[in-house]
Every structure is written in C-alpha cells, then in structure tokens.
C-alpha positions as CSV (number, residue, x, y, z in Angstrom):
1,X,12.7,-28.1,113.7
2,X,14.6,-30.1,111.3
3,X,11.6,-31.5,109.6
4,X,9.9,-28.1,109.6
5,X,12.9,-26.6,108.1
6,X,13.1,-29.2,105.5
7,X,9.4,-28.8,104.7
8,X,9.8,-25.1,104.3
9,X,12.8,-25.4,102.1
10,X,10.9,-27.9,99.9
11,X,8.1,-25.5,99.5
12,X,10.5,-22.8,98.5
13,X,12.1,-25.2,96.0
14,X,8.7,-26.1,94.6
15,X,7.8,-22.5,94.4
16,X,11.0,-21.8,92.7
17,X,10.5,-24.6,90.2
18,X,6.9,-23.4,89.6
19,X,8.2,-19.9,88.9
20,X,10.6,-21.3,86.2
21,X,8.1,-23.8,84.7
22,X,4.6,-22.3,84.2
23,X,5.9,-18.7,83.9
24,X,7.9,-19.6,80.8
25,X,4.9,-21.3,79.0
26,X,2.8,-18.1,79.2
27,X,2.9,-15.9,76.0
28,X,4.9,-12.7,76.2
29,X,3.0,-9.5,76.4
30,X,3.6,-6.7,73.7
31,X,5.5,-4.7,76.2
32,X,8.0,-7.6,76.5
33,X,8.7,-7.7,72.7
34,X,11.6,-5.8,71.1
35,X,10.7,-2.3,70.0
36,X,10.9,-2.9,66.2
37,X,8.4,-5.8,66.4
38,X,6.1,-3.7,68.7
39,X,6.1,-0.9,66.0
40,X,5.2,-3.4,63.1
41,X,2.5,-5.1,65.1
42,X,1.0,-1.9,66.3
43,X,-2.2,-0.7,64.6
44,X,-2.1,-3.5,62.0
45,X,0.9,-2.1,60.2
46,X,2.0,-5.7,59.2
47,X,-1.2,-6.3,57.3
48,X,-0.9,-3.0,55.4
49,X,2.8,-3.8,54.6
50,X,2.0,-7.2,53.2
51,X,-0.9,-5.8,51.0
52,X,1.4,-3.0,49.8
53,X,4.1,-5.4,48.7
54,X,1.6,-7.6,46.9
55,X,0.2,-4.7,45.0
56,X,3.7,-3.4,44.1
57,X,4.6,-6.9,42.7
58,X,1.4,-7.0,40.6
59,X,2.0,-3.6,39.1
60,X,5.6,-4.4,38.3
61,X,4.5,-7.6,36.5
62,X,1.9,-5.8,34.5
63,X,4.2,-2.9,33.4
64,X,7.3,-4.8,32.7
65,X,6.3,-6.0,29.0
66,X,5.3,-2.5,28.1
67,X,8.6,-1.1,29.4
68,X,10.5,-3.8,27.4
69,X,8.5,-2.9,24.2
70,X,9.1,0.8,24.7
71,X,12.8,0.2,25.2
72,X,12.9,-2.0,22.0
73,X,10.9,0.7,20.1
74,X,13.3,3.4,21.2
75,X,16.3,1.4,20.1
76,X,14.7,0.6,16.8
77,X,14.0,4.3,16.1
78,X,17.5,5.1,17.1
79,X,18.8,2.5,14.7
80,X,16.7,3.8,11.8
81,X,17.9,7.3,12.5
82,X,21.5,6.1,12.5
83,X,21.2,4.6,9.0
84,X,19.3,7.6,7.6
85,X,15.8,6.0,7.4
86,X,12.5,7.1,8.7
87,X,9.3,5.1,9.0
88,X,5.9,5.9,7.6
89,X,2.7,4.1,8.5
90,X,0.4,3.2,5.7
91,X,-3.2,2.0,6.0
92,X,-4.6,-0.4,3.4
93,X,-7.9,-2.2,3.8
94,X,-7.9,-1.7,7.6
95,X,-4.6,-3.3,8.2
96,X,-1.4,-1.4,9.0
97,X,1.6,-1.7,6.8
98,X,5.0,-0.2,7.5
99,X,7.3,1.1,4.8
100,X,10.7,2.8,5.0
101,X,12.0,5.5,2.9
102,X,15.1,7.7,2.9
103,X,15.1,10.3,5.6
104,X,15.0,14.0,4.9
105,X,16.0,15.1,8.4
106,X,14.5,13.8,11.7
107,X,12.6,10.8,12.7
108,X,8.9,10.7,13.1
109,X,8.0,10.1,16.7
110,X,5.9,7.2,17.9
111,X,6.2,3.4,18.3
112,X,7.9,1.6,15.4
113,X,6.4,-1.9,15.3
114,X,9.2,-4.4,14.9
115,X,9.1,-6.8,12.0
116,X,6.7,-4.7,9.9
117,X,9.2,-3.3,7.5
118,X,7.6,-3.5,4.0
119,X,9.1,-6.2,2.0
120,X,9.2,-5.6,-1.8
121,X,6.8,-7.8,-3.6
122,X,7.5,-10.0,-6.6
123,X,5.1,-8.9,-9.3
124,X,4.3,-10.1,-12.8
125,X,2.8,-7.6,-15.3
126,X,1.5,-9.3,-18.4
127,X,1.5,-6.9,-21.3
128,X,4.0,-4.8,-19.3
129,X,5.6,-3.4,-22.4
130,X,2.3,-1.9,-23.6
131,X,0.7,1.4,-23.0
132,X,-0.8,1.0,-19.6
133,X,1.4,-1.8,-18.5
134,X,4.6,0.2,-18.9
135,X,3.4,3.0,-16.7
136,X,2.3,0.5,-14.1
137,X,5.8,-1.0,-14.2
138,X,7.3,2.4,-13.5
139,X,5.2,2.8,-10.4
140,X,5.8,-0.7,-9.0
141,X,9.6,-0.4,-9.4
142,X,9.6,3.1,-7.8
143,X,7.7,1.5,-4.9
144,X,10.6,-1.0,-4.4
145,X,9.0,-4.1,-5.9
146,X,10.6,-6.7,-8.2
147,X,8.8,-6.7,-11.5
148,X,8.7,-9.4,-14.2
149,X,7.3,-8.2,-17.5
150,X,5.7,-10.9,-19.7
151,X,4.9,-9.6,-23.2
152,X,4.7,-11.1,-26.7
153,X,5.2,-7.6,-28.2
154,X,2.1,-7.9,-30.3
155,X,1.1,-4.4,-29.3
156,X,3.8,-3.7,-26.7
157,X,7.1,-2.0,-27.5
158,X,10.5,-2.7,-25.9
159,X,11.2,1.1,-26.0
160,X,8.5,1.6,-23.3
161,X,10.5,-0.3,-20.7
162,X,14.0,0.0,-22.1
163,X,14.9,2.6,-19.4
164,X,14.7,-0.1,-16.8
165,X,17.2,-2.4,-18.5
166,X,19.9,-1.8,-15.8
167,X,17.6,-2.2,-12.8
168,X,18.3,-5.4,-10.9
169,X,14.6,-5.6,-9.9
170,X,13.4,-5.6,-13.5
171,X,13.1,-8.6,-15.7
172,X,11.5,-9.0,-19.1
173,X,10.3,-12.2,-20.7
174,X,9.1,-12.5,-24.3
175,X,6.2,-14.9,-23.9
176,X,2.6,-15.4,-25.0
177,X,0.3,-15.7,-22.1
178,X,-1.8,-18.4,-23.9
179,X,1.2,-20.7,-23.2
180,X,2.0,-21.9,-19.7
181,X,4.9,-20.3,-17.8
182,X,6.1,-21.2,-14.3
183,X,6.8,-18.2,-12.1
184,X,6.6,-17.8,-8.3
185,X,5.2,-14.4,-7.6
186,X,3.1,-12.5,-5.0
187,X,0.9,-10.5,-7.4
188,X,-0.2,-10.6,-11.1
189,X,-1.5,-7.6,-13.1
190,X,-3.0,-9.1,-16.2
191,X,-3.0,-6.4,-18.9
192,X,-2.2,-8.6,-21.9
193,X,-5.6,-8.2,-23.4
194,X,-6.0,-6.1,-26.6
195,X,-9.7,-7.0,-26.5
196,X,-12.3,-6.6,-23.7
197,X,-11.5,-8.6,-20.6
198,X,-13.4,-11.9,-19.9
199,X,-16.0,-11.8,-17.1
200,X,-15.7,-14.9,-14.9
201,X,-18.7,-16.2,-13.1
202,X,-16.8,-18.9,-11.2
203,X,-13.2,-19.2,-10.1
204,X,-12.3,-22.9,-10.0
205,X,-8.8,-22.4,-8.9
206,X,-10.0,-20.4,-5.8
207,X,-7.5,-17.6,-6.5
208,X,-7.9,-14.2,-5.0
209,X,-8.8,-11.9,-7.9
210,X,-9.6,-8.2,-8.6
211,X,-11.7,-7.1,-11.6
212,X,-11.4,-3.7,-13.2
213,X,-13.5,-2.2,-16.1
214,X,-11.1,0.1,-17.9
215,X,-12.6,3.0,-19.8
216,X,-11.0,5.2,-22.5
217,X,-7.4,6.0,-21.6
218,X,-4.8,8.2,-23.2
219,X,-1.2,9.3,-22.5
220,X,2.4,8.9,-23.6
221,X,3.5,5.5,-25.1
222,X,0.1,5.0,-26.6
223,X,0.2,3.3,-30.0
224,X,0.2,5.9,-32.7
225,X,-2.0,4.2,-35.2
226,X,-4.2,1.9,-33.1
227,X,-7.5,3.5,-34.3
228,X,-8.6,5.0,-31.0
229,X,-10.0,8.5,-31.3
230,X,-7.5,10.4,-29.1
231,X,-4.5,8.9,-30.8
232,X,-6.1,9.3,-34.2
233,X,-6.8,13.0,-33.6
234,X,-3.3,13.8,-32.2
235,X,-1.5,11.9,-35.0
236,X,-3.6,13.5,-37.7
237,X,-3.1,17.0,-36.3
238,X,0.7,16.5,-36.0
239,X,0.8,15.2,-39.6
240,X,-1.3,18.1,-40.9
241,X,-4.1,15.7,-41.9
242,X,-7.8,16.4,-41.3
243,X,-9.4,15.2,-38.1
244,X,-11.8,12.5,-39.0
245,X,-15.1,12.7,-37.1
246,X,-17.6,9.9,-37.7
247,X,-21.3,10.7,-37.8
248,X,-22.4,14.1,-36.5
249,X,-19.8,14.2,-33.8
250,X,-22.3,14.4,-31.0
251,X,-21.6,11.0,-29.5
252,X,-19.9,11.3,-26.1
253,X,-16.9,9.6,-24.5
254,X,-14.9,10.0,-21.3
255,X,-11.1,10.1,-21.3
256,X,-8.8,9.4,-18.3
257,X,-5.0,10.0,-18.2
258,X,-2.9,6.9,-17.9
259,X,-1.4,7.8,-14.4
260,X,-5.0,8.0,-13.0
261,X,-5.7,4.5,-14.3
262,X,-2.5,3.1,-12.8
263,X,-3.3,4.6,-9.5
264,X,-6.7,3.0,-9.6
265,X,-5.3,-0.4,-10.5
266,X,-2.9,-0.3,-7.6
267,X,-5.5,0.7,-5.1
268,X,-7.7,-2.1,-6.4
269,X,-5.0,-4.7,-6.0
270,X,-4.1,-3.6,-2.5
271,X,-7.7,-3.3,-1.3
272,X,-10.0,-5.9,0.0
273,X,-12.8,-5.7,-2.6
274,X,-13.0,-7.9,-5.7
275,X,-15.0,-5.6,-7.9
276,X,-15.7,-5.2,-10.7
277,X,-14.9,-1.5,-10.4
278,X,-15.3,1.1,-13.2
279,X,-12.0,2.9,-13.7
280,X,-12.4,6.0,-15.9
281,X,-12.9,9.7,-15.9
282,X,-16.6,10.6,-15.7
283,X,-16.2,13.9,-17.6
284,X,-17.9,13.7,-20.9
285,X,-16.8,15.2,-24.3
286,X,-18.5,15.0,-27.6
287,X,-16.2,14.1,-30.5
288,X,-16.5,17.6,-31.8
289,X,-15.4,18.9,-28.4
290,X,-12.5,16.6,-28.3
291,X,-11.5,17.7,-31.8
292,X,-11.6,21.3,-30.6
293,X,-9.3,20.5,-27.6
294,X,-6.8,18.9,-30.0
295,X,-7.0,21.9,-32.3
296,X,-6.3,24.2,-29.4
297,X,-3.4,22.1,-28.2
298,X,-1.7,21.4,-31.6
299,X,-3.0,23.3,-34.6
300,X,-5.9,25.8,-34.5
301,X,-6.1,25.5,-38.3
302,X,-6.5,21.7,-38.3
303,X,-9.5,20.8,-40.5
304,X,-12.3,18.5,-39.4
305,X,-13.6,16.0,-41.9
306,X,-16.9,14.2,-41.3
307,X,-17.4,10.6,-42.4
308,X,-20.3,8.1,-42.2
309,X,-20.6,6.4,-38.8
310,X,-21.0,2.7,-38.2
311,X,-24.4,1.4,-37.0
312,X,-23.0,-0.1,-33.8
313,X,-21.2,3.0,-32.5
314,X,-22.5,3.7,-29.0
315,X,-24.0,7.2,-28.6
316,X,-22.8,7.6,-25.0
317,X,-20.0,6.0,-22.9
318,X,-19.5,7.4,-19.4
319,X,-18.3,5.4,-16.3
320,X,-20.1,5.6,-13.0
321,X,-17.2,5.6,-10.5
322,X,-19.2,5.9,-7.3
323,X,-18.2,2.5,-6.1
324,X,-14.5,3.1,-6.8
325,X,-14.7,6.4,-4.8
326,X,-16.4,4.9,-1.8
327,X,-14.6,1.6,-1.5
328,X,-11.2,2.4,-3.1
329,X,-10.9,6.0,-2.3
330,X,-10.0,6.6,-5.9
331,X,-11.0,9.2,-8.5
332,X,-9.1,10.7,-11.5
333,X,-7.2,13.9,-11.0
334,X,-5.8,14.9,-14.4
335,X,-8.0,17.0,-16.7
336,X,-8.0,16.4,-20.4
337,X,-6.5,19.8,-21.2
338,X,-3.6,19.1,-18.7
339,X,-2.9,15.5,-19.8
340,X,-3.2,15.9,-23.6
341,X,-0.1,18.1,-24.0
342,X,2.0,15.4,-22.4
343,X,0.7,12.9,-24.9
344,X,1.3,15.3,-27.8
345,X,4.9,15.8,-26.8
346,X,5.5,12.1,-26.8
347,X,3.8,11.6,-30.2
348,X,5.7,14.5,-31.7
349,X,9.0,13.0,-30.6
350,X,8.1,9.5,-32.0
351,X,6.5,10.6,-35.2
352,X,9.1,13.1,-36.3
353,X,12.0,11.2,-34.8
354,X,11.0,8.2,-37.0
355,X,10.8,10.4,-40.0
356,X,14.3,11.8,-39.4
357,X,15.7,8.3,-39.4
358,X,14.3,7.4,-42.8
359,X,15.8,8.1,-46.2
360,X,13.9,10.1,-48.9
361,X,13.0,6.9,-50.7
362,X,11.4,5.5,-47.5
363,X,14.2,3.1,-46.6
364,X,15.9,3.3,-43.2
C-alpha cells in the first residue's frame, strides 16, 4: 500500500508538473488575449492602420514646404500692405520680374515671390543731354533707375536735363565718349552719335549689345536750327519765314514722336533680341504734305518756297517695323498731327523767350 500510494502520488506530481510545463509553452489563443488586442488583430485592422499612418506621414512631408511658402507669402503681402506698397508682375523676354509701386488702395491677391523686388539699375546714357537722350533720361528716372548722363554738349543742352538737378539718382558728367571713362554700370544707352551709327560685324569684347535703326524723329527739345525738315519748317513758320521745300516736294519721309522712340529703345534693351530693329513711324508724308500740316498747326498763311534739290536726296524713306512689332511688341502710337503741336509749343517758348532776353542791338 505504501509503495502503491507513493507511486500514485508521484504520478500526480508528474502530471501536475506536466500541466505547468508544457501548457505554458503553447501559444495563447485569440480568445485568451486582452480585448483591445483582439480588436486590433481582428480582420487585419493592424495592417490597415500601419498603411494609413505611412500614407499620412508621406502626405504631411509633401505638403509642408507648400504650407511654409504660403505662410511666408501671406506675411509678405501683409507687410507690403502695411507699408503702403502693392506688387505688380511684369513679363520681359519670358522671365518674370517683380516691381513695387505706391499703393492706391488694396493689395493684389496672389503669391508674392520673395527676393524678386525690382532693384533700380545703374544706367549710363551717352548723349543724355540731347534731344532723344534727355527724354530717355526722364523715363529711366521715373522707373526708379540711377542715371549717369555723359555728354560733351556738342549738340546737347544742359537745359534739357536741368530739371533733374536735385534728384539724388541723377548724375551728369561732361565728357567726350572718344576718351576712356571708368564707370561701373548695368546698362549703357549709346546715343552720343550725331552721325549714323556704326554697324559692327564682330564684337571682340563679347558684350551683350542691342542695335536700333532710328528713323526721323521730332518733338520737344529738338535743336532749332539743326537742318532737319521738321525743325526747319516749324522754326520758319514761327519766325514768319517761307517754308523751304527742296525739289518738287514729292519725296516722302516718315516721322515718329520722340516718346515712341524712347519706348522702343527701352523695349529693345529689356528684350532678348539683338537686332537690328527699325524704330520709326511707317506713316509716309511728302514734303508738301508735311508743310501743309505745319501751316495748319502754326500759320495757314505761311508761304512755301521751292529750291533746287541735291542729287543724293532719297526719294523715299519708310521703315519696315514688322520685326519690331513681332519680337518687341512695339509700334508707334502718336500721330503727326497730335505730336507736332507739342513740339511747336516748345519751339515757340525757346525762340521768343531767347528774343526777349536780347537787347535791340543784339547783345544780351
């Protein structure tokens, strides 16, 4: 009995040990797991949760730079509005350029690219005290550029740019362009050429250049006695002198107002094309028709006097501006009958103003 009892108890002990040993090594069934884990593992919810978190992280990383840019843009627009400025986007040669001007109420909506505020250029205008050059100086200063006029006053006049004397962005240097001068600038408008411009076939300095062919131009500040037909007719009519027409007066010319030329020069400089470009007004007038316009504008009783013509006088001079219209988006806007009165007013002030300053014997 004793041995049997011991054997029985040993079997129970072994059975008990087996119950604690092998039973613990078996994996737990899903029913034995806590309820939150059973919910996550059920129907592959864990896989979907992990995929969802990965997609959310990817979307967040992709959208975060845009959000930052939008925030920066909004703050920039708010800053511009605070200081009374609005932005305006310009397009030139396919590249965007941002300029800022005084606001007139409200800010234009849209993104404001940071760092694209237009910086004023440092520009040299040779011949800037002359007829065309002085008008170009007006436009460049109005645009916010710093302008250096280089002129030897051979044909230019200080009076043409005297109204800019107090402008800190304006500087005038009396200098002949045939002599070297050291200036650090962004752009150069070379208008110091009383004769026809030189056509270069090769550019050894590898500079970026623009070439314009300038046709007959008229307007205020033009030299009174420079021998060109428009200034001749206007000065003669104001002085009660006969209008001198050479030959039969049937030769034709085209006349552009100076502001149209300045606009063309600036578009040429800011564009991508070298040229040459014809800058002129394609409208044709015979010399007799021009004399008639001057008569209608100044004195209908002005007499016309015919004189012998020179052998080399061209019978026709008319620019073809197709290339300028297509590549520069430029064409003249001021008609002769609209621009001529402005020139007449300037000539009248200068001619009769000079006469009032003189004594009867001709001395000043």
